[in-house]
C-alpha positions in Angstrom: -6.7 54.3 17.0 -2.7 54.6 16.2 0.2 53.6 18.4 3.1 55.0 18.0 6.3 52.5 19.2 9.6 54.4 20.3 12.4 51.9 20.6 14.9 52.3 23.8 17.7 53.0 22.0 19.8 52.7 25.4 19.0 49.2 25.8 20.1 48.2 22.2 23.9 47.3 22.5 25.7 49.2 19.6 29.0 51.1 19.2 26.9 54.2 18.5 25.7 54.3 22.0 28.8 53.9 23.5 30.5 56.7 21.7 31.9 59.9 23.3 32.2 62.0 20.2 29.3 63.9 20.8 29.9 64.4 24.7 33.1 66.5 23.9 33.2 70.1 22.1 36.3 70.7 19.9 38.0 74.1 19.7 39.7 75.7 16.9 43.3 75.2 16.8 45.8 77.2 14.6 47.5 74.9 11.7 51.0 75.6 13.0 50.1 74.2 16.7 48.8 70.9 15.3 51.4 68.2 15.9 50.9 64.7 14.5 53.6 61.6 14.4 54.2 59.7 11.2 52.1 56.5 11.7 53.1 53.0 10.6 50.8 51.4 8.0 50.1 48.0 8.1 51.9 46.1 5.1 50.1 43.2 3.9 52.0 40.1 2.2 49.9 41.3 -1.0 52.3 43.6 -2.7 49.6 44.7 -5.2 47.4 45.5 -2.6 49.8 47.7 -0.6 50.6 49.7 -4.0 46.7 50.0 -4.4 46.4 51.4 -0.8 49.3 53.7 -1.0 51.8 52.0 0.8 49.7 49.9 3.1 46.6 49.8 5.6 46.1 52.9 7.3 44.9 52.4 11.1 41.3 53.7 11.7 40.9 53.9 7.7 37.5 52.4 6.2 37.8 50.8 2.6 34.9 50.1 0.3 35.7 47.7 -2.3 33.3 47.1 -5.4 32.7 45.2 -8.4 30.5 42.8 -10.3 29.3 39.7 -8.8 31.6 37.0 -9.2 34.7 39.1 -9.9 36.7 38.0 -7.0 36.1 40.4 -4.2 35.7 37.9 -1.5 38.1 35.7 -2.9 40.8 38.7 -2.7 39.4 39.7 0.8 39.5 36.3 2.2 42.9 35.5 0.9 44.2 38.6 2.7 43.0 37.5 6.2 44.3 33.7 5.5 48.1 35.3 4.8 48.2 37.5 7.8 48.9 35.1 10.4 50.6 37.7 12.9 47.7 39.9 13.4 43.7 38.9 14.3 41.3 39.4 11.4 37.9 39.2 11.8 36.1 38.2 8.7 31.9 38.9 8.7 29.9 37.2 6.1 26.2 37.8 5.9 26.0 35.8 2.6 27.7 32.5 3.2 27.9 29.9 6.1 30.9 28.8 7.9 31.1 25.7 6.1 31.1 27.4 2.5 34.1 29.9 4.0 35.7 27.3 4.9 35.7 25.3 1.8 36.8 28.2 -0.1 39.6 28.9 2.7 40.8 25.4 1.7 41.1 26.2 -1.9 42.9 29.4 -1.4 45.9 28.1 0.8 49.0 28.4 -1.3 51.3 25.9 -0.2 54.2 27.3 -3.0 54.0 30.7 -1.7 55.0 29.5 2.0 57.9 27.4 0.8 60.5 30.2 1.3 59.2 31.0 4.9 60.1 27.4 5.9 63.5 27.4 3.9 62.6 24.5 1.4 63.4 24.9 -2.5 61.1 21.8 -3.5 58.3 21.9 -5.6 54.6 21.8 -4.4 54.3 18.3 -5.2 57.1 16.9 -3.1 55.7 18.3 0.2 54.1 15.5 2.1 50.5 15.3 3.7 51.6 16.4 7.2 53.7 19.2 5.7 50.7 20.6 3.9 48.5 20.5 7.0 51.0 22.1 9.2 51.3 25.3 6.4 47.4 25.0 6.1 46.9 25.6 9.9 49.9 28.4 9.9 48.5 30.1 7.2 44.6 30.6 9.0 45.8 30.9 12.6 44.8 34.6 12.9 41.5 34.7 10.9 38.3 34.3 12.5 35.2 34.0 10.7 31.7 35.2 12.0 28.5 34.5 10.0 26.2 37.6 11.2 23.9 40.3 9.7 23.3 42.6 12.9 25.7 45.4 13.7 24.6 44.9 17.2 25.8 41.4 17.5 28.7 42.3 15.4 30.1 44.7 17.9 29.5 42.5 20.9 31.8 40.2 19.0 34.2 42.9 18.2 34.4 44.1 21.9 35.2 40.5 23.0 37.6 39.4 20.1 39.3 43.0 19.9 40.5 42.4 16.1 43.2 44.2 14.4 41.2 44.2 11.1 37.6 43.6 10.4 36.2 42.7 7.0 32.7 42.8 6.2 31.3 40.9 3.6 29.2 42.7 2.3 27.8 45.8 3.7 24.3 45.3 1.9 23.6 42.3 4.1 23.7 44.2 7.4 21.0 45.6 9.1 20.9 48.3 12.4 18.0 47.9 14.7 17.9 51.6 14.6 16.4 51.7 11.3 13.1 49.9 10.2 13.9 49.4 6.7 15.0 46.0 5.1 18.6 45.3 5.0 20.0 46.6 1.5 18.1 49.6 1.4 19.7 53.2 1.1 18.8 54.2 4.9 20.1 50.9 6.3 23.3 50.9 4.3 24.1 54.5 5.0 23.3 53.8 8.9 25.4 50.5 8.9 28.5 52.4 7.2 28.1 55.0 9.7 28.4 53.3 12.6 31.5 51.1 11.3 33.1 54.2 10.5 32.5 55.8 13.8 34.2 52.2 15.2 37.1 52.5 12.6 37.9 56.1 13.9 37.4 55.7 17.7 39.2 52.3 17.8 41.9 52.8 15.3 40.9 49.4 13.7 40.8 49.3 9.8 37.5 48.2 8.6 36.9 46.8 5.0 33.6 46.6 3.3 32.6 44.6 0.4 29.8 46.6 -1.8 27.8 45.2 -4.3 27.4 47.1 -7.8 24.2 48.0 -10.0 23.4 47.2 -13.5 25.2 50.4 -14.7 28.2 49.6 -12.9 28.0 51.8 -9.7 28.3 50.9 -6.1 24.8 50.3 -4.6 24.3 52.3 -1.6 23.9 54.9 -3.5 27.0 57.3 -4.2 26.7 58.4 -0.5 29.1 55.4 0.4 31.9 56.5 -1.6 31.5 59.7 0.3 31.6 58.2 3.5 34.4 56.0 3.4 38.2 57.0 2.9 39.0 54.5 0.3 36.9 53.1 -2.8 38.8 50.3 -5.0 37.0 49.2 -7.7 37.6 45.3 -8.9 37.4 44.8 -12.6 38.1 42.6 -15.3 36.1 39.9 -17.6 34.8 37.1 -16.1 35.9 35.1 -19.1 39.4 36.3 -18.9 41.8 35.3 -16.0 43.1 38.8 -15.6 41.5 41.1 -12.7 42.4 45.0 -12.0 42.2 46.7 -8.6 41.8 50.4 -9.1 41.9 53.0 -7.0 38.9 55.5 -7.5 39.3 57.5 -4.1 42.1 57.4 -1.8 42.5 60.1 1.2 45.9 58.4 2.4 47.7 58.2 -1.3 47.4 58.4 -4.7 44.0 57.9 -6.6 45.9 56.8 -9.8 47.3 53.2 -8.8 46.1 49.9 -9.7 47.0 46.4 -9.1 46.7 43.5 -11.3 45.9 39.7 -10.5 45.6 36.6 -12.3 42.7 34.7 -11.1 43.7 30.9 -10.8 42.0 27.6 -9.1 44.2 28.5 -5.9 43.3 32.1 -5.8 44.3 35.5 -7.0 47.9 35.6 -8.1 49.8 39.0 -8.0 51.3 40.0 -11.6 54.4 42.2 -11.2 54.9 42.4 -14.9 51.8 42.8 -16.6 53.3 43.7 -20.1 54.6 40.3 -20.7 51.4 38.5 -19.9 49.0 40.8 -22.2 51.3 40.2 -25.3 50.9 37.3 -27.2 53.9 35.2 -27.9 53.8 34.7 -31.7 56.4 34.1 -34.4 54.8 35.4 -37.5 54.0 38.9 -38.2 50.4 39.3 -38.7 48.4 42.1 -40.4 46.2 44.2 -38.1 48.2 43.8 -35.0 50.2 46.5 -33.2 51.7 47.2 -30.0 50.9 50.2 -28.0 52.2 51.8 -24.5 49.5 52.9 -22.2 49.8 54.2 -18.4 47.5 52.5 -15.8 47.8 54.4 -13.0 51.5 55.1 -12.3 52.8 52.2 -14.2 53.4 51.8 -18.0 52.3 48.8 -19.8 52.7 47.5 -23.3 49.3 46.0 -24.6 48.4 44.4 -27.7 46.0 46.4 -30.2 44.0 44.4 -32.9 42.0 45.7 -36.0 40.3 43.9 -38.7 39.0 45.8 -41.8 36.7 44.1 -44.2 34.1 45.1 -47.1 30.5 45.5 -45.7 28.1 42.9 -46.9 25.2 44.9 -45.9 24.4 48.7 -46.4 25.3 50.1 -43.2 28.7 49.4 -42.1 29.6 47.8 -38.6 31.6 49.7 -36.1 32.6 47.6 -33.0 35.2 48.0 -30.0 36.0 45.7 -27.5 37.8 47.8 -24.4 37.7 51.0 -26.2 35.4 53.7 -26.6 33.3 53.4 -29.8 33.0 57.1 -30.2 36.6 57.6 -30.0 37.0 54.7 -32.8 34.6 56.7 -35.1 36.8 59.9 -34.6 40.1 57.8 -35.6 38.1 56.4 -38.5 37.2 60.1 -39.7 40.7 61.3 -39.6 41.9 58.7 -41.4 39.6 59.0 -43.9 40.0 63.0 -44.2 43.4 63.6 -43.7 44.9 60.3 -45.3 42.7 59.3 -48.1 41.6 55.9 -46.9 38.2 54.9 -48.0 36.9 53.1 -44.9 33.2 54.6 -45.2 32.1 51.3 -46.7 34.2 49.0 -44.8 33.2 47.2 -41.5 35.9 48.0 -38.6 36.4 46.1 -35.5 38.7 46.9 -32.7 40.0 44.6 -29.8 42.4 45.2 -26.6 43.8 41.9 -26.0 43.6 40.4 -22.1 40.0 41.7 -21.5 41.0 45.3 -20.3 39.7 48.6 -21.0 41.9 51.3 -21.8 40.9 55.1 -21.8 44.4 56.2 -22.4 44.3 58.6 -25.1 48.1 57.4 -26.4 47.0 54.3 -27.9 45.5 56.1 -30.6 48.5 55.9 -33.0 48.9 52.3 -32.3 45.3 51.7 -33.2 45.4 53.8 -36.4 48.3 51.9 -37.6 46.3 48.8 -36.7 43.6 50.0 -39.0 45.5 50.8 -41.7 47.6 47.5 -41.5 44.4 45.5 -41.8 43.1 47.9 -44.9 45.9 47.4 -46.6 47.0 43.7 -45.2 50.6 44.7 -44.7 51.6 43.5 -41.3 53.8 46.0 -39.0 57.0 44.5 -37.4 56.4 43.1 -34.0 59.3 44.8 -32.3 57.5 48.1 -33.1 55.3 50.2 -30.5 53.5 53.3 -30.5 52.8 56.3 -28.2 50.8 59.2 -29.3 47.8 60.9 -29.6 45.6 61.4 -32.8 44.2 65.3 -33.3 41.4 66.1 -35.7 43.6 67.8 -37.8 45.9 64.8 -38.3 49.1 65.8 -36.0 50.3 63.8 -33.7 49.9 64.8 -30.0 52.1 64.6 -27.1 51.5 62.3 -24.5 52.4 62.1 -20.4 55.3 60.1 -19.1 56.8 59.4 -22.3 60.3 58.5 -20.9 58.7 55.8 -18.7 56.8 54.4 -21.9 60.2 54.4 -23.8 61.9 52.8 -21.0 59.2 49.9 -20.6 59.2 49.1 -24.4 63.2 49.0 -24.2 62.9 46.5 -21.1 60.5 44.2 -23.0 62.9 44.1 -26.0 61.3 46.6 -28.5 63.6 47.9 -31.5 61.7 50.9 -32.5 59.0 53.2 -30.8 57.0 56.4 -32.4 56.6 59.4 -30.3 55.6 63.0 -31.1 58.0 65.4 -31.7 56.1 67.6 -29.5 57.1 65.7 -26.4 60.5 67.6 -27.0 60.8 71.2 -26.1 60.4 73.2 -29.1 60.7 70.2 -31.4 64.0 69.4 -30.7 66.5 68.0 -28.1 68.2 70.5 -25.8 69.1 70.4 -22.2 65.6 70.5 -20.8 64.3 68.1 -23.2 64.8 64.0 -23.0 68.1 62.5 -23.8 67.4 60.2 -26.4 70.9 58.6 -26.5 70.7 57.0 -23.1 68.0 54.7 -24.6 69.0 51.7 -26.7 66.0 51.6 -29.0 65.2 53.6 -32.4 62.9 56.4 -31.4 61.1 57.7 -34.5 60.1 61.4 -34.1 56.9 62.2 -36.0 54.4 64.9 -35.9 51.6 64.2 -38.3 49.8 60.8 -39.1 51.0 60.8 -43.2 54.6 60.7 -41.6 54.0 57.8 -39.7 52.2 56.0 -42.6 55.1 56.4 -44.7 57.7 55.2 -42.7 55.7 52.2 -42.1 54.2 51.3 -45.4 56.5 53.6 -47.8 
């Protein structure tokens, strides 16, 4: 005999059973008749986080944060919850106990960042133990910790606490009584996200979800999670380096091309307001195979150091290795250099590296990489105060890049003396009233059209 057991959903306390969305019927309305008021965003103490979200946290938004294990997702969200004492934040953890979170919270307390609020100019070492205790209690004043994995129990505590912001760590650990599958499965993740989405929209409470990623780098769930939420943030970086990038993949309330940069320290994540200075190595002598390129990460220009090493191959097959850059594009650049410029690179090992542990997909660094390859091949150093911004085509021409004025301004601000750009960035190959006013920049701008011109100016 087979018995079918049906659960009484009415007896299960959940946000879904209290929903009134299905009870009302919407009617079509003309666009001209729709009225709305510009809502104020919740501004967090983290300026980089506000930049990525488009200016702050939108009420009722559902934000998904993904990244590799140990990259700093939980650290970022707990640090955010601890530094917002004026609002009530509920941090729900399904992976750690309360004691573990308490230990991490003690480590994340930034006494130095709170000195200005108490009007002190002393160093952190000059604070007394009582002052440090008072500062710690002030920082974690509005943060509440809940270790629970059942969505029904979580919604019970939410109704009692009425928080202003909810953090779920992580969505793969939650389970709903409406689904029989195990936690972490596709159906469970989808159902739990749907309940949290309904709660966020009806109550106006912003919800942050921390999501694991699979081996191929995608957010586990699968991609259905990215379509359900309002904003998707990707936390990137090499765990062997101290820098982290918070990149916007999708954003319904702002630009999807913004990013924030952090530095991982012992006391937590520190905002990096000027990433160009930390990505450039502070060296005195000129070395071959090293150039400085301008790139755009989101809307902000950055100066990065590109390194190349060209050496004779001791084996029959030469090696082609790139760190932080597309290997196929590197092969294209080597073919252009060999075909258009006559450099014999077919029997040489070529290694490329983007310093800082970041990955760059901007084609504007092609010219800098090509100059670094030839510099290492000829063992002739390039002046340190020289930078590049140009894309290389298959015929050897230097193509125009976008936002070249921002790149020039960033190079000038950091003290560079000359920059190579494409002449196609100027209308009709020259300067007119609608073009770029080169006279307002205190930097030597080299206008080039082909890669042979660049090597002629650099190496003679």
